C-alpha positions in Angstrom: -17.7 -2.5 -29.1 -15.9 -5.7 -28.4 -17.5 -8.1 -25.9 -16.2 -7.6 -22.4 -13.4 -10.0 -21.4 -14.5 -12.8 -19.0 -13.7 -12.2 -15.3 -10.5 -13.9 -14.0 -11.0 -17.3 -12.5 -11.4 -17.3 -8.7 -8.5 -18.3 -6.5 -8.5 -21.8 -5.2 -9.8 -22.1 -1.6 -6.4 -23.3 -0.3 -4.7 -20.2 -1.7 -7.3 -17.9 -0.2 -6.9 -19.6 3.2 -3.2 -19.1 3.0 -3.1 -15.4 2.1 -6.0 -14.6 4.6 -4.1 -16.3 7.4 -6.9 -18.7 8.3 -4.3 -21.0 9.7 -1.5 -18.7 11.0 1.0 -21.5 11.5 0.6 -22.8 7.9 0.5 -19.3 6.4 3.6 -18.3 8.4 5.5 -21.4 7.1 4.6 -20.8 3.5 5.3 -17.0 3.7 8.6 -17.6 5.5 9.8 -20.3 3.0 8.7 -18.3 -0.1 10.4 -15.1 1.2 13.6 -17.1 2.2 13.7 -18.6 -1.3 13.3 -15.2 -3.0 16.0 -13.7 -0.8 18.3 -16.6 -1.6 17.7 -16.0 -5.3 18.5 -12.4 -4.8 21.9 -13.3 -3.3 22.8 -16.4 -5.3 22.1 -17.8 -8.8 19.2 -20.2 -9.4 21.6 -23.1 -9.9 23.3 -22.4 -6.5 20.0 -22.1 -4.7 18.6 -25.3 -6.2 21.9 -27.2 -5.5 22.0 -26.0 -1.8 18.3 -27.0 -1.3 18.9 -30.5 -2.8 22.1 -30.9 -0.9 20.4 -30.0 2.4 17.6 -32.5 1.6 20.1 -35.2 0.9 22.0 -34.4 4.1 18.8 -34.8 6.1 17.7 -38.1 4.5 21.2 -39.7 4.6 21.8 -38.7 8.2 18.4 -40.1 9.2 19.0 -43.3 7.2 22.4 -43.8 9.0 20.9 -43.0 12.3 18.1 -45.6 11.9 20.6 -48.2 10.7 22.7 -47.7 13.8 19.7 -47.8 16.1 18.5 -51.0 14.5 22.0 -52.6 14.8 22.2 -51.6 18.5 18.7 -52.8 19.3 19.0 -55.8 16.9 15.7 -55.0 15.4 14.6 -55.6 11.9 12.4 -52.6 11.0 13.8 -52.4 7.5 14.3 -49.3 5.5 13.0 -46.1 7.3 11.6 -44.7 4.1 10.1 -47.9 2.8 6.5 -46.5 3.0 7.6 -43.5 0.9 9.5 -45.6 -1.5 6.5 -47.9 -2.1 4.2 -44.9 -2.6 3.2 -44.3 -6.2 4.4 -40.8 -7.1 3.6 -41.1 -10.8 1.1 -38.6 -12.3 -2.0 -40.2 -13.7 -2.6 -39.4 -17.4 -6.1 -38.1 -16.6 -4.7 -35.6 -14.1 -2.0 -34.5 -16.5 -4.5 -34.0 -19.4 -6.9 -32.1 -17.1 -4.1 -29.7 -16.0 -2.9 -29.2 -19.5 -6.5 -28.5 -20.7 -6.9 -26.0 -17.9 -3.6 -24.3 -18.7 -4.5 -24.2 -22.4 -7.7 -22.3 -21.6 -5.8 -19.6 -19.7 -3.1 -19.5 -22.5 -5.6 -19.1 -25.2 -7.5 -16.4 -23.3 -4.2 -14.5 -22.7 -3.2 -14.8 -26.4 -6.6 -13.5 -27.5 -6.4 -10.6 -25.1 -2.9 -9.7 -26.3 -3.9 -9.9 -29.9 -6.9 -7.5 -29.2 -4.6 -5.1 -27.4 -1.6 -5.0 -29.7 -3.7 -5.0 -32.9 -5.6 -2.0 -31.4 -9.1 -3.5 -31.7 -10.1 -1.0 -29.0 -8.0 2.2 -29.0 -8.7 3.2 -25.4 -7.8 -0.2 -24.1 -4.5 -0.2 -26.1 -3.7 3.3 -24.8 -4.3 2.1 -21.2 -1.9 -0.8 -21.8 0.7 1.7 -23.3 0.4 3.8 -20.1 0.9 0.8 -17.9 3.9 -0.3 -19.9 5.3 3.2 -19.7 4.9 3.2 -15.9 6.6 -0.2 -15.7 9.7 1.2 -17.4 10.2 3.4 -14.4 9.5 0.6 -12.0 12.1 -1.5 -13.9 14.6 1.3 -13.6 14.3 1.2 -9.8 13.7 -2.5 -9.0 15.0 -5.7 -10.6 12.8 -8.7 -11.1 13.7 -10.5 -7.9 13.0 -7.3 -5.8 9.6 -7.0 -7.4 8.8 -10.6 -6.6 9.9 -10.1 -3.0 7.7 -7.1 -2.7 4.8 -8.9 -4.4 5.2 -11.9 -1.9 5.1 -9.5 1.0 2.1 -7.7 -0.3 0.3 -10.9 -1.1 0.4 -12.0 2.5 0.0 -8.5 4.1 -2.7 -6.9 2.1 -5.6 -9.4 2.4 -5.8 -9.4 6.2 -5.5 -5.6 6.3 -8.3 -5.4 3.7 -10.5 -7.7 5.7 -10.1 -5.5 8.8 -10.7 -2.2 7.0 -13.0 -3.4 4.2 -15.5 -0.6 4.4 -13.1 2.3 4.4 -10.9 0.8 1.7 -13.9 0.1 -0.6 -15.0 3.7 -0.3 -11.6 4.9 -1.5 -11.5 2.3 -4.3 -15.0 3.5 -5.5 -13.9 7.1 -5.5 -10.7 6.2 -7.5 -12.7 4.0 -9.9 -15.2 6.7 -10.5 -12.4 9.2 -11.3 -10.7 6.8 -13.6 -13.9 5.9 -15.5 -14.7 9.6 -15.9 -11.3 10.3 -17.3 -11.5 7.4 -19.7 -15.0 8.3 -20.8 -13.7 11.8 -21.7 -10.7 10.5 -23.6 -12.4 9.5 -26.9 -13.8 13.0 -27.1 -10.3 14.5 -27.2 -9.1 12.1 -29.9 -9.2 12.9 -33.6 -12.5 11.9 -35.2 -10.9 9.2 -37.3 -10.0 7.2 -34.3 -13.1 7.7 -32.2 -15.1 4.6 -31.4 -18.3 4.5 -33.4 -21.4 4.8 -31.2 -23.3 2.7 -33.7 -21.1 -0.4 -33.3 
């Protein structure tokens, strides 16, 4: 049988802290902004949302710039540009950081391509059948929800499920183990019901 696929990489600590609400204020801000962005995309086009966001940012910075200029003129001070520290800050991406991120992304891309090749070329019939069932179920999901709606639901679940799981870990793990046992039993019986030509060889 093919070697088991490597486990998915662990989530960065910062992401775990956000979705587990370690800092409620920070998690609330991130959740609120992400949900607002997705709701905006559901109502307007991507170009409109991006334009409104940039326009709002420009209004804030221009207003603050004018306000500071007026204050300096009234007080006859010479504080200079209010954003000078930010303007002087180096915002360029170091080549080493860029190459490191590209290499990390390439690892995930290659892993995904290898997994897709294994599934679509039917290296393991049972795994390919499981993918076919998932794709078939997704056709029904797609008929009910559009992409933005699914992203909104995913965003809500991402911030709602982890704290609920932490508070009810024991009970949820019991149900997950029961479901996993049932699924594994069903999958184990599946090759026995397939024609002999497509059964996985026990001697592999």
